[in-house]
C-alpha angles and dihedrals in degrees: 000000000000116000126192127203130168113243134202122212087255090063092249123124114272106229090204102070093170092054096040118123093196128048123185115216111200126188109217122197130167094351097310140089108252097175134020122189126172113207133182113251118233095203107058093089090054094058106124117237116249111235099149103116139275097322087077094049090117091062101092133180121202096198098251137089093254094057094123094046100087138092118240142145117279096185101129137127095255123114109219093194098078138123121240134198088239092068089107095047112125092231091053092048092050091052094044091051092047091053091048093047091050092052092045093047090053091046093237117181100179134025121202110207146157096234141353110253130178091275090066098046095090092045090052092048090049090057102260110152114242120194120192114220137172110252089212091067091093139279120342089256092050089052092052090047090053089050091048091053090051094247091125130026095349115264 
């Protein structure tokens, strides 16, 4: 089984899969990781900006290319799993399709992620298994190892 998780330079899980520059693709067999490859995403630059009011106030941009590559607290009262009226926006569709194409090209079976954003909607509809995990559980690799052992989500 091939498992994808967004990774920060620090080795921690990137909670913003759709904005992630690096995705780890792990091959999981018999409860262990047999292969770990970190690849550059080709969709991060397509992520549409959020300018839809205060409910996106937690989406912050630091003005540089590495804006998503930082650790910070995501404990807020905002549900990431929500529908928006911009679901049919061309920019959103382009990003969503790029995420799906990336996952398909890398033969991913499961994605471990913090929340399901618009970029994952097509993947979910196409039957890709999405498992919600807490990025604070450890490094990205430790999270995949816990998944492989069946401690989260059931491998």
